[in-house]
MIVO-530655 format. One line per field, with one value per residue (C-alpha): chain; residue number from 1; x, y, z; residue in one letter. Coordinates in steps of 0.2 Angstrom, whole numbers, plus 2048, in hexadecimal, padded with zeros to 3 digits. Layout:
ch: c(A  ...);
i: c(NUM  ...);
X: c(X  ...);
Y: c(Y  ...);
Z: c(Z  ...);
aa: c(A  ...);
This chain:
ch: c(A  A  A  A  A  A  A  A  A  A  A  A  A  A  A  A  A  A  A  A  A  A  A  A  A  A  A  A  A  A  A  A  A  A  A  A  A  A  A  A  A  A  A  A  A  A  A  A  A  A  A  A  A  A  A  A  A  A  A  A  A  A  A  A  A  A  A  A  A  A  A  A  A  A  A  A  A  A  A  A  A  A  A  A  A  A  A  A  A  A  A  A  A  A  A  A  A  A  A  A  A  A  A  A  A  A  A  A  A  A  A  A  A  A  A  A  A  A  A  A  A  A  A  A  A  A  A  A  A  A  A  A  A  A  A  A  A  A  A  A  A  A  A  A  A  A  A  A  A  A  A  A  A  A  A  A  A  A  A  A  A  A  A  A  A  A  A  A  A  A  A  A  A  A  A  A  A  A  A  A  A  A  A  A  A  A  A  A  A  A  A  A  A  A  A  A  A  A  A  A  A  A  A  A  A  A  A  A  A  A  A  A  A  A  A  A  A  A  A  A  A  A  A  A  A  A  A  A  A  A  A  A  A  A  A  A  A  A  A  A  A  A  A  A  A  A  A  A  A  A  A  A  A  A  A  A  A  A  A  A  A  A  A  A  A  A  A  A  A  A  A  A  A  A  A  A  A  A  A  A  A  A  A  A  A  A  A  A  A  A  A  A  A  A  A  A  A  A  A  A  A  A  A  A  A  A  A  A  A  A  A  A  A  A  A  A  A  A  A  A  A  A  A  A  A  A  A  A  A  A  A  A  A  A  A  A  A  A  A  A  A  A  A  A  A  A  A  A  A  A  A  A  A  A  A  A  A);
i: c(1  2  3  4  5  6  7  8  9  10  11  12  13  14  15  16  17  18  19  20  21  22  23  24  25  26  27  28  29  30  31  32  33  34  35  36  37  38  39  40  41  42  43  44  45  46  47  48  49  50  51  52  53  54  55  56  57  58  59  60  61  62  63  64  65  66  67  68  69  70  71  72  73  74  75  76  77  78  79  80  81  82  83  84  85  86  87  88  89  90  91  92  93  94  95  96  97  98  99  100  101  102  103  104  105  106  107  108  109  110  111  112  113  114  115  116  117  118  119  120  121  122  123  124  125  126  127  128  129  130  131  132  133  134  135  136  137  138  139  140  141  142  143  144  145  146  147  148  149  150  151  152  153  154  155  156  157  158  159  160  161  162  163  164  165  166  167  168  169  170  171  172  173  174  175  176  177  178  179  180  181  182  183  184  185  186  187  188  189  190  191  192  193  194  195  196  197  198  199  200  201  202  203  204  205  206  207  208  209  210  211  212  213  214  215  216  217  218  219  220  221  222  223  224  225  226  227  228  229  230  231  232  233  234  235  236  237  238  239  240  241  242  243  244  245  246  247  248  249  250  251  252  253  254  255  256  257  258  259  260  261  262  263  264  265  266  267  268  269  270  271  272  273  274  275  276  277  278  279  280  281  282  283  284  285  286  287  288  289  290  291  292  293  294  295  296  297  298  299  300  301  302  303  304  305  306  307  308  309  310  311  312  313  314  315  316  317  318  319  320  321  322  323  324  325  326  327  328  329  330  331  332  333  334  335  336  337  338  339  340  341  342  343  344  345  346  347  348  349  350  351  352  353  354  355  356  357);
X: c(EF7  EFE  EFB  F01  F02  EF1  EE6  ED7  EDE  ED8  EC7  EC6  ECA  EDB  EE5  EF1  EFB  F0B  F13  F25  F28  F3A  F3D  F3F  F2E  F24  F2E  F2C  F19  F17  F20  F16  F06  F0A  F0F  EFE  EF5  EF2  EF5  F01  F05  F14  F15  F27  F2F  F3C  F35  F40  F49  F3F  F30  F34  F2A  F1B  F17  F10  F1B  F13  F1C  F16  F1A  F12  F12  F07  EF5  EF0  EFD  EF7  EE5  EE9  EF4  EE7  ED8  ED0  EDB  ED4  EE4  EF1  F02  F09  F1B  F23  F2D  F39  F4B  F57  F4A  F4B  F3C  F30  F26  F24  F21  F1A  F08  F05  F0A  EFE  EF0  EF2  EF1  EE1  ED9  EDC  ED6  EC6  EC3  EC5  EBE  ECF  ED9  EE9  EF7  F04  F15  F13  F21  F24  F28  F16  F19  F22  F2B  F1A  F15  F25  F2B  F1D  F15  F03  EF9  EED  EFA  EFA  F04  F0E  F1E  F2D  F34  F2F  F2E  F23  F17  F16  F12  F04  EFC  EFE  EF5  EE8  EE4  EE3  ED7  ECC  ECC  EC4  EB5  EA5  EA0  E91  E9C  EAB  EAE  EB8  EC5  ECD  EDE  EEA  EFA  F07  F16  F25  F37  F46  F46  F53  F52  F5A  F52  F53  F62  F60  F5D  F66  F6B  F73  F79  F7E  F82  F8B  F91  F88  F92  FA1  FA6  FA0  FB0  FA7  F95  F91  F84  F7A  F71  F75  F7C  F6E  F60  F54  F50  F43  F46  F3B  F3F  F39  F31  F27  F21  F1B  F13  F0A  F03  EFD  EF4  EEB  EE6  EDD  ED3  ED1  EBE  EBD  EC8  EC3  EC3  ED3  EDD  EEE  EFA  F0B  F17  F22  F2F  F40  F43  F55  F53  F64  F69  F76  F6D  F6C  F7F  F81  F77  F81  F91  F8A  F84  F94  F9E  F94  F97  FA9  FB1  FB5  FAB  FAA  FAD  F9F  FA2  F97  F8F  F99  F8B  F98  F9C  F8A  F8B  F9A  F93  F81  F83  F89  F7F  F6C  F68  F74  F6C  F5B  F62  F68  F56  F51  F5F  F53  F4D  F5D  F5F  F4F  F45  F36  F2D  F1D  F14  F0A  EFB  EEE  EF6  EF7  EE4  EE0  EED  EEF  F02  F0E  F19  F2A  F3A  F47  F54  F64  F5B  F55  F66  F6E  F62  F65  F78  F78  F6C  F77  F86  F8F  F90  F98  F8B  F7F  F78  F66  F63  F62  F54  F58  F4D  F41  F34  F31  F2F  F41  F4C  F55  F58  F46  F41  F3F  F2D  F2A  F37);
Y: c(175  178  188  182  192  199  18A  195  1A2  19B  198  1AA  1B0  1B5  1AC  1B6  1B2  1BB  1BC  1C0  1B9  1B6  1C8  1D6  1DE  1CE  1C4  1D1  1D3  1C0  1BF  1CD  1C6  1B5  1BD  1C6  1B5  1B4  1A3  1A8  19F  1A4  19F  19C  192  18A  184  187  178  17A  183  195  1A0  195  19A  18D  18D  188  184  18F  19E  1AF  1B0  1A0  1A5  193  193  1A4  19F  18E  196  1A4  198  19D  1AC  1BD  1C7  1C6  1CF  1D4  1D7  1D1  1D9  1D4  1D4  1E2  1EC  1DF  1DA  1E5  1E8  1D5  1CF  1DD  1DE  1CB  1C8  1D5  1CF  1BE  1C5  1CF  1BF  1B6  1C4  1C6  1B3  1B3  1C4  1C9  1D8  1DC  1E4  1ED  1F5  204  20E  221  21C  220  232  23F  24F  259  24F  253  258  255  245  241  232  23A  244  242  233  239  230  233  221  211  208  216  214  201  205  211  204  1F7  203  207  1F4  1F2  201  1FA  1E9  1F2  1F9  1EF  1E9  1DD  1D0  1D1  1CF  1DC  1DC  1E9  1F1  1F9  201  207  212  215  21B  210  201  1FC  1EF  1DE  1D4  1E1  1D9  1E0  1F3  203  202  1F1  1F2  204  20C  1FD  1EC  1DD  1D1  1DE  1EA  1FC  205  212  217  21B  229  22A  23A  24A  257  25F  255  24C  23A  22E  21E  210  203  1F3  1EC  1FD  1FB  1EA  1EF  1FD  1F0  1E4  1F2  1F8  1E6  1E6  1F5  1F0  1EF  201  207  20D  1FE  206  20D  216  21B  223  221  22F  222  22A  23B  23F  252  255  244  242  23B  229  229  232  225  217  220  221  20F  209  214  20E  1FB  1FC  20C  211  21D  219  226  22D  22E  232  224  221  225  228  215  211  21C  212  201  204  1FF  1EE  1EB  1EC  1EF  1FE  205  204  20B  21A  21E  21F  22A  239  232  237  248  250  24E  243  243  23A  241  233  23E  232  223  22C  230  21E  216  224  223  21B  20D  215  20E  21B  21D  217  208  203  206  1FB  1ED  1EF  1EF  1E0  1D7  1DA  1D3  1E4  1E5  1D9  1CC  1C0  1C6  1C4  1B8  1C3  1C1  1C7  1D2  1E1  1EA  1FC  20E  211  201  1FC  1EA  1E4  1D2  1C4  1C4  1B1  1AA);
Z: c(AEC  AFE  B08  B19  B23  B1D  B18  B17  B0B  AFB  B02  B07  AF6  AFA  AED  AE2  AD3  AD1  ABF  AC1  AD3  ACF  ACD  AD9  ADB  AD7  AE4  AF1  AEE  AEE  AFF  B07  B01  B08  B19  B19  B17  B04  AFB  AEE  ADD  AD2  AC0  AB9  AAC  AB7  AC8  AD7  ADF  AEF  AF5  AF9  B06  B05  AF3  AE7  AD8  AC7  AB7  AA9  A9E  A9F  A8C  A8B  A8E  A93  AA1  AA8  AA8  AB0  ABE  AC1  AC4  AD4  AD7  ADC  AD8  ACB  ACD  ABC  AC0  AB0  AA2  A95  A9C  A98  A8E  A80  A75  A7E  A6E  A6C  A7E  A89  A82  A7F  A91  A98  A8C  A94  AA5  AA1  A9A  AAA  AB5  AAB  AAC  ABF  AC3  ACA  ACE  AC4  ACD  AC2  AC7  ABC  AB4  AB0  A9E  A9A  A9D  A92  A97  A96  AA6  AB0  ABD  ACA  AC3  AC7  AC3  AB6  AAD  A9A  A93  A84  A85  A79  A7A  A72  A83  A8A  A7B  A7F  A91  A8C  A82  A90  A9C  A8F  A8D  AA0  AA2  A94  A9D  AAC  AA1  AA0  A8F  A8B  A84  A8F  AA2  AAA  AB8  AC4  AC2  ACF  AC8  AD4  ACD  AD7  AD6  AD1  ADC  AE9  AF6  AFC  AEE  AE0  AD9  AC7  ACA  AC8  ADA  AD8  AC6  AC5  AD6  ADE  AD9  AE1  AEC  AED  AFA  AF6  AF1  AE5  AE2  ACF  ACF  ABE  AC3  ABA  AC7  AD1  AC9  AD5  AD4  ADC  AE4  AEB  AF8  AF1  B01  B03  AF1  AF4  B05  AFC  AEF  AFC  B06  AF7  AF3  B04  AFE  AEC  AED  AF3  AE5  AD3  AC7  ABF  ACD  ACB  AD9  ADA  AE9  AF0  AF5  AF8  AEF  AEC  AEA  AE2  ADC  AEA  AF9  AF4  AF1  B01  B0A  B03  B09  B1B  B1C  B15  B21  B30  B2B  B25  B2B  B1A  B0E  AFC  AEF  AE4  AD1  AC2  AB9  AA8  A9C  A8F  A90  A8C  A7D  A76  A7A  A75  A63  A69  A79  A76  A89  A89  A7A  A82  A92  A89  A84  A96  A9B  A9C  AAC  AB4  AAB  AB2  AC2  AC1  AD2  AD7  AE7  AED  AF2  AEB  AF4  B05  B03  B02  B0E  B1A  B19  B0C  B12  B14  B1B  B20  B13  B1C  B23  B11  B0A  B18  B14  B01  B03  B0E  B03  AF4  AFE  AFE  B11  B1E  B25  B1E  B0D  B08  AF9  AEA  ADE  ACD  AC3  AC6  ABE  AC2  ABC  AB7  AB9  AA9  AAF  AAE  AB4  AA7  AA1  AA3  AAF);
aa: c(M  K  H  E  A  F  P  T  A  A  A  N  G  R  T  A  L  V  L  G  A  T  G  G  I  G  G  E  V  A  R  Q  L  R  T  Q  G  W  A  V  R  A  L  C  R  N  L  P  A  A  N  Q  D  G  I  T  W  M  R  G  D  A  L  H  R  A  D  V  L  A  A  A  R  G  C  S  V  I  V  H  A  V  N  P  P  G  Y  R  R  W  S  E  L  V  L  P  M  V  D  N  T  I  A  A  A  Q  A  E  D  A  T  I  V  L  P  G  T  V  Y  N  Y  G  P  D  A  F  E  A  L  H  E  D  A  P  Q  R  P  L  T  R  K  G  A  I  R  V  E  L  E  R  R  L  Q  Q  A  T  E  T  H  P  L  Q  R  S  C  R  V  I  I  V  R  A  G  D  F  F  G  P  Q  A  G  N  S  W  F  A  Q  G  L  V  K  P  E  Q  P  V  T  A  V  L  N  P  A  A  P  G  V  G  H  Q  W  A  Y  L  P  D  V  A  R  T  M  V  Q  L  L  D  R  R  T  T  L  P  A  F  A  R  F  H  M  A  G  H  W  D  A  D  G  T  Q  M  A  A  A  I  Q  R  V  T  R  G  A  T  G  T  S  P  A  V  R  A  F  P  W  W  L  T  T  L  A  A  P  F  V  P  T  L  R  E  L  R  E  M  R  Y  L  W  Q  Q  P  V  R  M  Q  G  V  R  L  R  A  V  L  G  E  E  P  H  T  P  L  D  E  A  V  R  A  T  L  R  G  L  G  C  L  P  G  E  P  V  S  I  K  S  G  T  D  R  G  G  D  F  F  A  S  T  S  H  Q);
């Protein structure tokens, strides 16, 4: 196994396994860990044609425990950034995958890092959402995520016949970024690899919405990992990210950036929710999407107070700079686009990454 840039990383206990590294958040965390001197392994079913970003790619499936155990051998961190694509088969796949991650983390005395979601919470926890709010979701996917976190918390508890592990959960708004190809931003607001002629806004008029720039989220996770031994065994954090107070600011930022790059300003139109209603009986992903529409119909805001208390300040890229990098990465602006990694896993995206790439 080669780790050319940082040959002593593994020896220093800085080896991480990333599950979901071909997705948006998993890939970004993997790259930033590598930049910070970690030896990074990535488990996937189809190995890339060539080495990418100094990461060691290992063939395997997150649904196969033996594969996860083998890939995690000697790792001090496991990034669990996997979910079934398009909301499909959550009830069958989500919990078995996290059980495999837990087994590997307990075997290696490792820390699990999870990109959390807001699905866990119901309306009784909104508008201002804090980490310890009661988790009483109204959706099926929310109930699954509650059980997932329950299993993670249980895994951190000490039992006579069971080894424990540590867990860090980071919740953030809807992802956007150069590598977040499958996201609300990339699949809803604009069209990848096409000039921005219109912005489709899913938000209800006047309703705030929370966004998170993917590199900021990954940087937050890496910084928390550097402090993992000082954190509680089961630690949960919320990111403030970019708060769009009235549901229009993200669309306005896209207009500003596009106008600055091309001289023309795209129109802003309402997202055609009616179309998802018509197509839902025939398209499973759209049917599941309809269930999560409530996240666009009422404000759900995370403050990030606990995170700032630990880190001092939250990693935060200015909105227009982040939007410019995102549009360029998606091939929507003139210039060399960044290679798009498909798939994300976050607190509100309906285009989730494949669970066992």
